[in-house]
Each structure stands twice: as C-alpha cells, then as structure tokens.
BAPA-519634 format. One record per residue (C-alpha): residue number from 0; residue in three letters; chain; z, y, x. Coordinates in Angstrom, 3 decimals. Layout:
% residues N
NODE,NUM,ALA,A,Z,Y,X
...
//
This chain:
% residues 93
NODE,0,THR,A,-23.692,5.996,27.829
NODE,1,THR,A,-21.720,2.827,27.470
NODE,2,ASN,A,-17.783,4.176,27.412
NODE,3,GLY,A,-18.775,7.355,28.320
NODE,4,THR,A,-20.559,6.135,32.105
NODE,5,PRO,A,-24.156,7.159,32.396
NODE,6,THR,A,-26.288,4.717,32.288
NODE,7,VAL,A,-27.859,4.224,35.864
NODE,8,SER,A,-30.584,1.290,37.229
NODE,9,PRO,A,-29.387,-0.452,39.500
NODE,10,ILE,A,-31.958,0.353,42.007
NODE,11,ALA,A,-30.578,4.287,41.312
NODE,12,ARG,A,-27.077,2.663,41.939
NODE,13,ILE,A,-27.995,1.155,45.358
NODE,14,GLU,A,-30.494,4.424,46.610
NODE,15,ALA,A,-27.033,7.053,46.017
NODE,16,LEU,A,-24.298,3.644,47.033
NODE,17,TYR,A,-26.452,3.083,50.341
NODE,18,ASP,A,-26.845,7.121,51.402
NODE,19,ARG,A,-22.988,7.179,50.663
NODE,20,LEU,A,-22.859,4.288,53.451
NODE,21,THR,A,-25.474,5.732,55.768
NODE,22,ARG,A,-23.017,9.679,55.607
NODE,23,ALA,A,-19.872,7.136,55.528
NODE,24,ARG,A,-21.014,5.709,59.153
NODE,25,THR,A,-22.106,8.536,60.013
NODE,26,LEU,A,-18.051,10.300,59.551
NODE,27,VAL,A,-16.724,7.120,61.330
NODE,28,ALA,A,-19.006,7.514,64.654
NODE,29,ASP,A,-18.115,10.818,64.482
NODE,30,ASN,A,-14.304,10.732,64.592
NODE,31,LYS,A,-13.466,12.323,60.966
NODE,32,VAL,A,-10.986,9.259,60.081
NODE,33,HIS,A,-7.848,9.174,61.288
NODE,34,THR,A,-4.937,6.333,59.979
NODE,35,VAL,A,-2.160,7.674,59.001
NODE,36,TYR,A,0.895,7.274,61.336
NODE,37,GLY,A,3.767,4.858,59.660
NODE,38,ILE,A,1.935,3.586,56.533
NODE,39,ALA,A,-0.832,0.667,56.381
NODE,40,ASN,A,-4.035,1.084,54.956
NODE,41,HIS,A,-3.636,5.179,54.532
NODE,42,TYR,A,-6.628,7.483,55.833
NODE,43,ILE,A,-7.067,11.267,56.456
NODE,44,VAL,A,-10.845,11.438,56.195
NODE,45,ASP,A,-12.597,15.072,57.394
NODE,46,GLY,A,-14.856,16.076,54.917
NODE,47,THR,A,-17.326,18.820,54.612
NODE,48,ASP,A,-14.995,20.899,52.395
NODE,49,ALA,A,-11.699,18.848,52.600
NODE,50,LYS,A,-9.967,16.217,54.387
NODE,51,TYR,A,-8.962,13.878,51.614
NODE,52,LEU,A,-6.610,10.306,51.664
NODE,53,VAL,A,-7.687,7.718,50.903
NODE,54,ASN,A,-5.450,4.355,50.269
NODE,55,GLY,A,-7.786,2.132,48.171
NODE,56,SER,A,-9.289,5.349,46.377
NODE,57,CYS,A,-10.327,8.803,46.913
NODE,58,ILE,A,-10.069,12.305,44.717
NODE,59,CYS,A,-13.043,14.198,45.608
NODE,60,PRO,A,-16.179,15.239,43.262
NODE,61,ASP,A,-18.032,12.615,43.647
NODE,62,ALA,A,-15.190,9.629,43.358
NODE,63,THR,A,-13.932,11.026,40.119
NODE,64,ASN,A,-17.476,12.660,38.649
NODE,65,ARG,A,-19.005,9.506,39.494
NODE,66,PRO,A,-18.007,6.324,37.634
NODE,67,GLU,A,-20.860,4.203,37.594
NODE,68,LEU,A,-20.350,4.101,41.626
NODE,69,LYS,A,-16.847,3.007,40.906
NODE,70,GLY,A,-15.290,5.155,43.357
NODE,71,LEU,A,-17.457,4.407,46.363
NODE,72,CYS,A,-17.480,7.924,47.782
NODE,73,LYS,A,-18.659,8.234,51.721
NODE,74,HIS,A,-15.141,8.533,52.021
NODE,75,LYS,A,-13.944,5.744,50.468
NODE,76,LEU,A,-16.636,3.808,52.725
NODE,77,ALA,A,-15.343,5.639,55.832
NODE,78,ALA,A,-11.794,4.185,55.148
NODE,79,LEU,A,-13.585,0.707,54.829
NODE,80,ILE,A,-16.013,0.930,57.328
NODE,81,TYR,A,-12.862,2.022,59.945
NODE,82,ALA,A,-10.473,-0.570,58.989
NODE,83,GLU,A,-13.039,-3.163,59.447
NODE,84,GLN,A,-13.807,-2.198,63.070
NODE,85,GLU,A,-9.669,-1.962,63.555
NODE,86,ALA,A,-9.586,-4.770,62.381
NODE,87,LYS,A,-12.572,-6.768,64.799
NODE,88,ALA,A,-11.025,-4.394,67.672
NODE,89,GLN,A,-7.215,-6.401,67.119
NODE,90,ASP,A,-9.024,-9.419,66.662
NODE,91,PRO,A,-7.992,-11.551,69.835
NODE,92,LYS,A,-11.389,-13.929,69.321
//
C-alpha cells in the first residue's frame, strides 16, 4: 500500500470503474437521478439503501472506502452522465 491506499492493478481498477459505469447508466435510464431545484450541479441519486446528494462528490460507502477509485462511485458517475445528457439536450445545435 502507498499512503494507506491499497495497490490495485490498472486492469482491476478499470474493471471496477466499468462495473460502476454500467450501474450508473442503469440509474440514469431508470430515472433515479434528480436535479436539486435552484442549486446548480447538485443531484439526488437514488441508491440501493438511501438517496445520496451528489455535488461533485458523494459520501456513500463506496466513494469513501475505496480511495483507489478516486470517489467515482455509481452515484457520482450517474450524476455526471445525467449532467452530460442535460447539456446535450439544451444545446441548440
């Protein structure tokens, strides 16, 4: 370990992130991501056991207990996907 962070192979890290990305896409598809009215870049993401406020970071156990993933839990990824889709929808092109 380096600085208390477990050593994870690049492939294992990519696999873990890919799994979270897949779950994040499902959250977005299932309408589990909601904007917070009047506060830009804040989202409520329905998790399995709770609703999480995502505002650039998430405090779910996955985000806080897996430093090798740099906070990229399924909730944060879902908020990023949702924000990207909203931006594309509002682009006049």
